[in-house]
C-alpha positions in Angstrom: 50.1 -4.4 -9.0 48.4 -7.2 -11.0 46.5 -9.7 -8.9 44.9 -13.0 -9.9 41.5 -11.5 -9.0 42.1 -8.7 -11.6 43.0 -11.2 -14.3 40.0 -13.3 -13.4 37.8 -10.2 -13.6 39.1 -9.2 -17.0 38.6 -12.7 -18.4 35.0 -12.7 -17.0 34.3 -9.4 -18.6 35.7 -10.7 -21.9 33.5 -13.8 -21.7 30.5 -11.6 -21.2 31.3 -9.7 -24.5 32.9 -6.5 -23.2 35.5 -4.9 -25.3 38.9 -3.8 -24.0 37.9 -0.1 -23.9 34.9 -0.6 -21.7 36.9 -2.9 -19.4 39.7 -0.3 -19.3 37.3 2.5 -18.4 35.7 0.4 -15.7 39.1 -0.4 -14.1 40.3 3.2 -14.4 37.1 4.3 -12.5 38.0 1.7 -9.8 41.4 3.4 -9.4 43.6 0.9 -11.2 46.6 2.3 -12.9 46.7 2.4 -16.7 49.9 0.5 -16.8 48.5 -2.3 -14.8 45.4 -2.4 -16.9 47.4 -2.5 -20.2 49.6 -5.3 -18.7 46.6 -7.4 -17.7 45.0 -7.0 -21.1 48.2 -8.0 -22.8 48.5 -11.0 -20.5 45.1 -12.2 -21.4 45.9 -11.7 -25.0 43.6 -8.8 -25.9 44.3 -6.2 -28.5 43.3 -3.1 -26.6 41.5 -1.3 -29.4 39.3 -4.1 -30.7 36.1 -5.7 -29.7 36.4 -9.5 -29.5 33.7 -11.5 -31.3 31.9 -13.8 -28.9 33.0 -16.9 -30.8 36.7 -16.2 -30.3 36.4 -15.6 -26.6 38.3 -18.2 -24.6 36.7 -18.8 -21.3 38.4 -20.6 -18.5 37.2 -24.0 -17.5 35.5 -24.0 -14.1 37.7 -25.6 -11.5 36.5 -27.3 -8.4 38.1 -27.1 -5.0 40.1 -30.2 -5.5 41.6 -28.8 -8.7 39.7 -30.9 -11.2 37.6 -29.6 -14.1 33.9 -29.5 -13.8 33.5 -30.2 -17.5 33.2 -33.8 -18.5 36.7 -34.9 -19.5 37.7 -37.5 -22.1 38.5 -40.0 -19.4 35.1 -39.6 -17.8 33.4 -40.0 -21.2 35.3 -43.2 -22.0 34.5 -44.6 -18.5 30.8 -43.8 -18.9 30.8 -45.6 -22.3 32.6 -48.6 -20.8 30.1 -48.7 -17.9 27.3 -48.8 -20.4 28.7 -51.4 -22.8 31.4 -53.3 -20.8 30.3 -52.9 -17.2 33.1 -54.9 -15.4 35.9 -53.1 -17.4 34.1 -49.8 -16.9 34.1 -50.4 -13.1 37.8 -51.0 -13.0 38.5 -47.9 -15.2 36.2 -45.8 -13.0 38.2 -46.6 -9.9 41.5 -46.2 -11.6 41.0 -43.2 -13.9 38.4 -40.9 -12.5 38.3 -38.6 -9.5 34.5 -39.0 -9.0 33.1 -38.7 -5.5 33.1 -42.0 -3.5 29.3 -42.1 -3.2 29.0 -41.9 -7.0 31.4 -44.8 -7.5 29.6 -46.8 -4.8 26.2 -46.1 -6.4 27.6 -47.3 -9.8 29.1 -50.4 -8.1 25.9 -51.3 -6.3 24.5 -53.6 -9.0 27.6 -55.7 -8.9 27.4 -55.9 -5.1 23.8 -56.9 -5.3 24.4 -59.6 -7.9 27.2 -61.0 -5.7 24.9 -61.2 -2.7 22.1 -62.9 -4.7 24.6 -65.4 -6.0 25.9 -66.2 -2.5 22.4 -66.5 -1.2 21.3 -68.8 -4.0 24.4 -71.1 -3.4 23.7 -71.2 0.3 20.0 -72.0 -0.2 20.9 -75.2 -2.1 21.4 -78.1 0.2 23.5 -80.6 -1.8 23.4 -83.3 0.9 19.6 -83.3 0.9 19.6 -83.7 -2.9 22.0 -86.6 -2.7 20.0 -88.3 0.0 16.8 -87.9 -2.0 18.5 -89.4 -5.2 19.9 -92.3 -3.2 16.4 -93.1 -1.7 14.8 -92.9 -5.2 17.5 -95.3 -6.7 16.9 -97.7 -3.8 13.1 -97.7 -4.3 13.4 -98.2 -8.0 16.0 -101.0 -7.6 13.7 -102.7 -5.1 10.6 -102.3 -7.3 12.4 -103.6 -10.4 14.4 -106.4 -8.8 12.0 -109.1 -9.9 11.4 -107.7 -13.4 12.9 -109.5 -16.4 13.8 -106.2 -18.1 15.5 -104.7 -15.1 17.3 -101.9 -16.9 14.2 -100.8 -18.7 12.1 -100.9 -15.6 14.8 -99.1 -13.5 15.2 -96.3 -16.0 11.5 -95.8 -16.5 11.0 -95.8 -12.7 13.6 -93.1 -12.3 12.2 -90.9 -15.0 8.6 -91.2 -13.7 9.5 -90.3 -10.1 11.6 -87.2 -10.8 
């Protein structure tokens, strides 16, 4: 009876450069039936009498426990390039297209979160009422100082520019 473990073993041996005869001999020594061995070899696409060149060996892509490939996929590559060159678009694509771990996504999003907090803190640190009060006080002082001058507008503008 053919099992997934047997198929996996045969593929692994092929990826290591073993020919079909050596694989068959090993499996016969492990008490596998010749019919099962021949069937597995044909399932994997091996001509039983030839040695496969290493360049023609098709290895399986490693699969993680959640069923995703460990190799870097096309989507991941596109998302990485977007993150480098178009960060906001890359972030959106990262969350929508990839199955990366949550901590990796959070780590990549961290610069945007920090920029948001810096922006909020800078807005909160500005006191607009204080600035308006200071400007009104300055205008009143200049108006009072230049009220008796013949060239009021010139004096007033010069007073404002000197006191800023």
